[in-house]
N, C-alpha and C positions, 0 to 999 in steps of 0.2 A: 504493500500500500504506500502511496506517496504521502510523505509527512507534510503536515500543514505548518507553514511558516507564520507564526503568530506575532504581529506587531502590536505591542501593548503600550508603547511609549506615551501616547497621548491620553492614556487612561490611568497612569500611575504617577506617584510622586515619591521623591527621595525620603528616606528615613536616615538620620545622621546620628553619629555619636559625638562626644565632646570634641575629640581631636579633629574629626572631619569638619565640624562647624567652625572651629577656630581657624583651620586652614582656609576654608572658604572666605571667612571674614578677613584673614590676613592677606590673601591673594587679592581680594577686592580692593583693599586699602593700599597695600604696599606695591603691588604690581600694576593694578589698573588705575590707581590714583584716586579712588573714591574717598572723600574725607570721612573720618570717623564720626564727626559731628553730624554729617548728613545722614548717615545710617542711624545714628542715635535719635535724630529728630523724626525720621520715618517710623522707627520702632515706637517711640512715645506716642506719635499720632495714631498708629494702629491700635495701641492699647486704649487710648482715650476714646477712639471710635467704638471699640468693642464694649467699653464700659457704658457708653451711651446706648448701645444696642441691647444690653443685658440688665443693667441696674435700674430698678424703678426710680422714677424722677424724685419721688418724695425722699428716698434715701440719699440721692445724689445732691439735691439742692436744699433740703430742709435739715440735713444733718451734716456733720463734718466727715471729711475723707482723710483717714490716717494713712500716710505714705511712709512705709518702712524702707529705708535706703541703706545699703552697704556702701563701701568705698570704691568699688570697681565700676566698670561701665554699666553693669546691671543697675547699680545704684544711680548712675547718671541718667539712665532711662527713667527711673522713678522720679528724679528731680524734674525732668522735663514733663512727665505726666502731671505732676503737681501744678506746674505752671499752666499747662493746657486746661486742666480742670478749673483753675482760678479764672482764666480768660473766659471760660464758658459760664461762669457764675457760681461755681462750686466753692466750697470752703475747705481747701486742703490744709492739713497740718503735717509737717515733715518731721520724722524722727531719723537721725543718722547714728550709726553705730560707732563711729570713730571721730577723729578730728580732721578738719579740712585738709591739713597737710598730707594726710595719708591717701587722698584720692588720686585717681588717674587724671591726666591732663584734661580729657574730655569731661570727666566728673567735675573738676574744678571750674570749668567754663559754665556748666549747668548750675553749679552751686552759686556762682557769682550772679548769674541772671536771676536766680531765685531771691538772693539777697537784695539785688537792685529793685525787684518788685515788692520787697518787704513781705514776702511770704512767711508765715509763722513757722518757727521750728519749736520742737518740744523735747523735754527730757523723757527718759524712760518712765519716771514717776508720773509725769504729766500725761503720757500716753496711757498709762495704767488707769489713771483717773477718767480719761475720755471713754475708755472701754467700760469701766465699772459703772459709769453714770449713763451708759447707753447713748452716748452722743455721736458714735461713729456709725454712719450708714454704709460706709465702704472702707475696706482695708486693702491696700495695694502692697504686695510683697515684691520688693526690689532689693532684697538683702544680698543674695548670692545668685550667680548665674550658673552656666553649665560647667564651670571649671572647678566646682567644689569636689574635693576628694577626701574629706575628713569630717568627723563629727562636729556638729555646731555646739558651741558652749558660750558661756558668758551672756553679755547683753543681747546678742542676736537670738540666742535660745530663749531668753526671757521674752523678747518681743514676739517670737513665734508662739510661745505659750499664751501670751496676752491675746493674740489673734484667735487662738482656739477657744477662748472663753467668750468671744464676742458673737453676737447675732448678726453682725454686719455682713454684707455681701463681700466675698473675698476673691481678689484677682491676683494671679501670679504673673510676673513679667518673665517671659521666656520659658521658665520651668520653676516649679515651687522650690523654695529654699529647703535644703536638706535632702533632696532627691538626686540620686546619681543619674546623670544624663546618659550613661552607658547601659546600665542594668535595671534602673527603676528601683533599686534598693534604697532604704532610708538610712541616712547617716545620723542615727540617734534620735533626732526630732525633725519633723517635716511640717511645712506650712500646708494646711488643708484648704485648697482653693475650690471655689465654685466654678471659676473660669480661669483657664491658662491661655494666654496669648503668646504663642511661640513664633520665632522669627526665622524667615527663610525656608526652613524645612522642619518638620516635626522631629523631635528628639526621640531616640530610642527609649529613654527613660519615661517619656510621656505615654508610651504605648504599653510597655511591660509593667506587670504588677509587681509590687504594690504601688509603683509610681503613678500608674493610670488612675488609681483610686484617689490619690492626692491631687491630681490635676483637675478633676471635675471635667467640665466640657473643654475640649481643646480646639482652639482656632489657630490655624497657621496663617501668618500674615507675611506677604511679600514686602520686603523693605528695600529692595534695590540690589540684591546680590545678582550679578549677571550670570548668564549661562556659561560663559567662559570660565568662571570660578568653579562651577560644578564640573565642567569638563576636565579641569586641571586636577581636582581632588578625587573625582570618581567615587562617590559614596557607595558603600557596599550593599545597602539594603533599600528596598522600595516597598510601598504598600499601594493599595488601590484607593484612589481619591473619592471614595464614597463617604459623604458626611456621616460622622459617627452618630449623629442625632437621627439620621434617617433610619426608619424601621419599617419592616413589613411592606405595606402597600407602596411606600416610597420607592422601593427597589423594583417593583413590577414594571416590566417593559423597558428597563434600562440595561438589562444584562445580556441580551442576545448578542451584543457586539463582542462579547468575550468568547463566543463559541465558534467552532468551525462552520463554514458556510454550508447551506443545504441547497444544492442546485435543484431546479425544478425537474430536470430530466434524470432523476436519481432512482435507485431501488435500494432494497434493504442491504445489499452487499456494499453499496456506496459508503455506508456509515459504519462499517467495520464489524468485526466479529470478536466478541469477548468471551473468554473462558473464565468461569468463576469456580475455583477449586475451594470448596467451603463446606462446612457442616459436618456433623458426626451424629451418632445415634442420640436422639433427644435434643439435638442442637441444630434443627433445620432452619431456625429463624434467621441466622446470620447469612446463610446463602440466599434466602428469600429477599432480605433487605438489600443486599449488595446487588442482586440481579435487577430488582425493581428500580433501584437508583440509577443503574446504568442505562436502562431503557428510558427512564424519565429524562436523562441527560442527552438522549439522542442516539444511543448505540443502535445499530441495525439488527444484530443477532447476538443473543446471549446464550451461552451453553453452560449449564451448571453441572459440575463434576462432584458427586457426593455419594455416600453409602446408599445401597439399595433401600434401606429402611426409610429414607426420606422421600422416596418417589411420590407417594400419594399426596402428601401435604404440599410438596412443591408444585405438582401438577395443578393442584387447586389454587395455590397462592399466587403463582406466576405462570399461568397457562401459556404465555407467549414464549417462555424459555424452552430451549432444547435440553434434554436431560441425558447425561451419561452417568450411569450408576455402576458401582463396583461392589463385589461381595467381600465382606470381611473375612469369611472363612476360606475362600479360594481366591485370595487377592493376587492380582497381577497389575503392575504399574503401567503396562502397555496402553490400556484404554485411556488412562490419564494423559500419557505423553501424546497419544494421537490427538486428543482434544487441544493440547497445547500447540501442536504443530498446525492445527487447523486455524488457530486464533491469530488475530492481529495484536491482541493484548491479553494479559492474564491478571486476574486477582487471585491470590493464594493466601489462605490462613484463617479467615473468619470462621470461628466455631469448629475448627478441624480437630482440636485436641492435640496432644503431643505424644501420644502412644500409638501402638498398632500400625495401621496403614499409613498414618501421617509421617511416621519415621522413615518410611520408604519413599513417600511422594515428594517431600520437600527437597532432599538432595538430588533426586532424579530430575525434578523440574528445573532446579537451578543450573543443571548441566546444559539445558536447552539454550541455544544462542539466538533464537529467532525473535519471538515477540518481546515487547516491553512488558514489565511486570510490576504490579503493586503487591508488596509483601506486608502482611498485617497480622496482628494478633498472635495465634499459635505458631505461625511460620516464623515470626520474630523471636519467639521464645526458643525455638529450636536453633535458629541461626545464632542467637546469643550464646548458646552453650557450646558452640563449635567454631573455633578460629578458622578451620578449613572451609566451613560454609561462608563465613564472613569474607574470606578471600575470593569467593566466587562472585561477589557483588560488583556491579559495573554501573555506568551512567544510564543503562537501560532500566535500572531498577528504581522504584520509589518505595522507601520504607516509611511506615506510618505509625511509629510508636507513641504511646502515652508515656509519662515519666517512669512508670514501673517497668514497661518493656524496654525503655531506653536504659534503665539501670541494668537489665539483663544483657543488653547489647554491649554496654561499655564497662560494666563493673563498678560504676560510680554510684554514690549514694543518691537516693531520690531527692533529698534536700539540696544537694549540690546541683542537681539537674534543674530543679525548680528555681534555684537562686539565680542561675545564669544560663537559661535555655539557649540563648544565641550562641554562646561559645561552645556549649555541648554539641549542638547540631552541626555547627560549622566544622568543628574538629572531626566529628565522625564522617561527614561528607568528604573531607579532605583526605583522611587516612584511607578510607575504603573506596574513594572515587565514585561516590554514588549520591543519590538524592534522598534527603531525609525530611520527613514531615513530623516535627516534634510537636505533638498535640498538647493543647492547654488553653487557658483563658485567652492567651495570645499565641496562637500557633505560629511556629517558625518553620519556614521551608528553605532548605539550603541545598547547594549543589557543589560539584567538584570545583568548578571555577566559574566566576561571574557574579553578578548581583543576586542577592538573596531576598527573601520576602518575609514580611511580618503581617499577619492578618489582624484586621480590626472588626470583622463582622462576627455575629453570633452572640449568644447569651447563655445564662446559666441553665436554661431549660434544656440545653443540648447535652448536659451532663447526665445522660440516661443510657441504659443498656441498649446496644444496637446502633447508637449514633455513629460510632467508628466504622461499622459495617456499611452504613449508607455512604460515608465519605469514601471508603475504598471503591464502592461501586461507581461513584461519580468520577473519580480519577481514572478508574479503569475504562469507563465509558468514553471519556474524552480521549484517552490514548488510543482506543480502538478506532475512533474517528480520525486519527492521524495527528493528534497533537504530540509534540515532543514531551518526554516524561516530566521534565521540570515545569514546563508551561501547564501541562495537565494537572500537575500537583498543586501549584499555587492557585490556579484558576478554580480547581475543584474545591480547595479549602475555602476560598472566598464565596463560591456559590453555596456550599454547604452552610456557611454562616448566614448568608442571606435567606436561605430556606428556613433556618432556625428562627431568624428574626420575624419572618412572615408568619410562621406557625405560632410563635409567642404572641404576636400582635392579635391573632385571631382568638387564642384560647388561654393566654397567660402562660408565663414561663413554667409554673409548677405542673401544668397539665400536659406539656409536650412529651410525646413519645417518638421513638425513632421512625415508626411508620408515618407519623405526621410530617417528618422532614422529607421523606420520599414523595409524599403527596404534594407538599408545598413546592417542590422543584418544578412541577408542571405549570405552576402559576407564575413563576418568575419570568418566563419568556414570552408572555402574551404580547 
């Protein structure tokens, strides 16, 4: 089958870590000559505009705005925001954590402008009084930017503590203070924002948990970093620029552009053949969910390879599927391999178990060099227990582990994997030269070389049995239609999350079942 070349550039946006963003900033200023103050003014204007969009006017104009400023350029942004709020008729009060001599040159310029305008400054004790007397309608966090790498202590920590006691609307400048821009981890104490206005590109720590929780709603504001700066730095990650506030029906009709084309003069063979090697005795549901999801995503033919005991329920549950069944008593791997050689793509692992026939199937299928493969669930557990099987992985394979399965693959503790999923997935992809979908609240999709993906769609309703089987079917269905494994992987993850959002919008997150995800897929492409 001809592979589909998928151009997603106009549908995606960069995700950057602290080093990448600093280099973009530095290249823009030092190489291209854009003045630091020009970028600072654009940043402050963006924050002020978003404050106007999100903060109720009675909070903004009938109460004071407490602006917490550090001594770096993030603090300079805060000083400029205070001035702009003053010009708009607000009542900003500025608290700075150090003495003016400690500020950067751009900070000192903004400080002098604020002094010239006679904007009020306050001590920490005065800020505490403003909060306790409920005089603050807005608190702006401009204490630390993306360069923070240590725990926050002293006056800055006290100021963050004050903000947490307030009922004011809270806005973070670029990233909440105390949050790692690289991993989303909290450095001791973090500013809890209702809104984060981040500049240029969204930061990794704004998407990964727990940082995403501290950010609240994230708005990415363009402040004038040229394309040439991004071309020079080449950020490693991207995401789909679907507004994180969009849910359910908002996505309907917008997603067909991510899928392979469907020519009018086509037939079922045009859209690929998928073999789903899944299920065991009393575990037919995994095969059913994966096959249904593949069909809902547009696959032309799905062939389920499963024990004979599952025949009746699968014929009733997915009558569209072809069945290849095997006997456990007189097992031969040849019918399984025949189905693999028939297919354009393979899904292997959901509900298979790790004993009996599965022990013969997994290594035999991995020897096949034809179709691309999604490896999930029990297949991952068997691969994780064998370095020889891991060495058979290639860039034709897409592995879809959750943290427990990733622990089996890497030997690392689950807590370590949850703390830094980006590094864990990237290292695995680089070592074994394969594609990895590390599932979680923010699923990370990595590959051997090139830009990687962080997903922002989905919700807690998807944390339910069978959800991963649906994802495997989606990715497999896209690969069967000709998408390259990595493109199928990240696109499948994004669509899976959108289906979850649509299902949750219709019935609430608590009520979502995996079968609802498969059904919701059909509504995404209207």
